[in-house]
N, C-alpha and C positions, 0 to 999 in steps of 0.2 A: 504494500500500500504506500504510494508516494505521498509527499507532503500536500500536494494539491487535493488529492482525493480525501485525505484526512481533514483538511480545512473545510472542504465542501460538506462533510457530514458532522463536523464538530458541534455546530449550534443545535442540530437535531438531537445528537447524542447527549449533549449537556442538558437540554430541556427534559428529555425522557428520564435521565438519571436523577435530576433534581426533583422531578415530579414524584419519582419513587421514594426519594428521601423525605419529601413532605408527607407522603402517605404513611411512611414508617414513623416519622416523628409525631404525627398527630393520631397515629393508630386508627386510620380511617381511609375510606376510598376517596377518590378525587371528586367528592361532592357531586354537584349536578352534572359535571362533565363525565362522570362514571356512575350513572344512575342505576347501580346494582339493586336488584330486588331485595326485600328484607330477608327472604329465606336464604339468599346467597350470603348476605352479610353475616347471618347467624352461624354459618358454617365455621367450625374450628379452624383457626389459622388462615382464613380466607383473606383477611386484611394483610397479614404479613406476607402471604404467598404473592399477592398482587404487588405489594411494594417491592419485594425482592425480585420479582419478575421484571418490573420496570427498571430497577437499578442494574440488574444483570444484562438486560437488553441494551441499555445505554452504554455500558462499559464494553460489551462485546463488539459493538459497532466500531470501536476505536482500536481493536486488537486485530491485526491482519488475519491471523489464523481463525478467529472467531467472527469476523465481520459478516460473512454470509449467514451464519447461524443467527447473528444479531438482527440482520435484516429480515429474515424469515420470522423470527420471534416478534419483531415489531409489527409485521404484517398480520400475523395471527392475533396478537394481543389487541391491537387497535381495531382489527376487524371484529373481534368479539365485542369490544366496547360499542362499536357502531351498530352492528347488526343484532347482537343478543341483548344488550342493555338498552339501547335507544330505539331499535327497530320496532319492538312491540308497542312502545308509546306512540310512535308515529302511526302505526297501523290502527290504533284506537281513535286518534284524532288527526287525520292527515292534513287538515286545513290549518293546523297550528304551526306557524313558521318557527316558533321558538323550539319546538320539538325536532324539527328538521335541522335546526342549528346544532343540536346535540349530535345528530348523525354526522353532520358535516365536520364538526371539530375533531371528532375521532376519525372520521373517514379520510381527512386530509393527512393525518399521521399514518394511517394505513397505506395511503398512496405513496408516501415517502419510503416506507418499508418495502413496498412492492418495487419501486424504482431501484432501490439499493440491492434488491435480490435478483434483478433482471439479468445481470451478467451479459449485457449487450443484446439481449433478446428484444427485438424491436416491438413485437406485439405486446409484451409485458410493459415495456417502457411507455408505449402509447396508451395502454390501459391506465397506467399510473397517472399520466398527464391529464387524461380526460376525467378521471375520478377527482383529481385535485381541482381541476377546472370547475366541475359541477359543485364541489364544496365551496369554492370561492364565490360562485353565483349565489348560493344560499347565504353566505356571509353578507353579500351585498344587499340581497332582498331584506334580510333582517334589519339592516341599518335604515331602510326606508319604512318598513312596517313598524319598527320600534324606534323611530327617529327621536322622540322625546326622551326615551330612556338612554339612548346612545349619547344624546347631547349632554346629559347630566354627567357622563363620564369624561367629557372633554375637560382638560386642565383649566382651572379658573383664569389663568393668565392669558389664555387664547380667546380673542373676541369671536362673536358670532358662533356659538357652539352648535346651533342647529345646522348652520351651513357646513360645518366640519363633519357633522353626522352624515349629511347627504353626500358631501364630496368623497369621503372615505367609502361610503356605500357604493358610489359610482365607480371608484377605483377597484373595489372588489369585483363588481359586476363586469367591468371591461376586461380585467385580468382573467377572470373565469371564462368569459366568452372567447378570448384569444387562445386560451389553453385548450378549450374544447375544439375549437375550429382549426388550431394549428397555425393561425395567422399571427406572426410576431410572438410566438409562444415563449421563446427564451427570454425576450425582453419583458414580457408580461409577468413571467415567474420571478424575474429579478426585481421588478417594481413591486410585486406583491410582497416579496421578502423584505424589501426596504421599508414599505409601509408598516408591515407587522413589527419590524425592528423598532420603528419610531414609536409604535404603541408601547413596546416594552420599556423603552428609555424615557419617554415623555409622560406616559400614563401610569403604567404598572409599578415601575420602580419607585417613583415618589410616593405612591399610595402604600407600598410595602414598607418603605422607610418610616412613614408616618404611623404605621400599625404593624410593627415587626412580629407581633405574636398572633396575628390574625390568620387563621387557616385559609379563609377565602382569598385574601390578598396573595398569599404564597402560592396557592393553587392557580389563581388567575395568571400570575407572573410566569409560572412554569409552563402553563398551557400556551401562553402567548409566545414564549421562547421556543417551545416545541413546534408551534405552527410556523414561526419564522424560519426555523431550521428546515422544516418540511418543504416550505416554498423554495428554499435555497437548494435542497436536494433535487427537487424537480427541475429547477433551472440547470443544474449541473449535468442532468441526464438528457437534456434536449440538445440535439445536434444542430 
């Protein structure tokens, strides 16, 4: 694994590892991002198993001999999050965009794992790109449907918060459509990664610093970092 490949997957691996550490520290699942049913949460060692799986996956992604296993692990783990944990909720209320958002947040991480496990298989890489693109479209739609909620998360020092909610929503939508269609897809994935990185730096880190013991802020920050890394992985796998 050369240095460039390592750098391309480092943000994703760091986000996944940190998310597992947060789950372990708070002895809990990843809150609404991992909406595990109560019966599953009640299983002995389920929380610890989930946390260790996340940590092991993130670390494996950075070790050459384990990188492929880490990629497959990420695909399976986040696929389970998206399809098993969030899928049934969407099936019950398919018109609720916020439920689709749960599928998309886990689904884009699954797409990154899929891309990393592709080994230059163009069909798998294409599937990963399209899946991530569809997830980005859902991100964008959520910004418009829940514009007022999104605006409240905009840092107070930025003027016109509602405009920022719509602008970032449009950014997600355009990036997603580009990735699905293949038109300027590499540029779109890079811009998506840059926008998500800005969310981490300008939105989530200040909130985390202000509330360093808050599980929600830790989870949100780690998810945002993971999504940023996932977008960068997709970019790196588009020729």
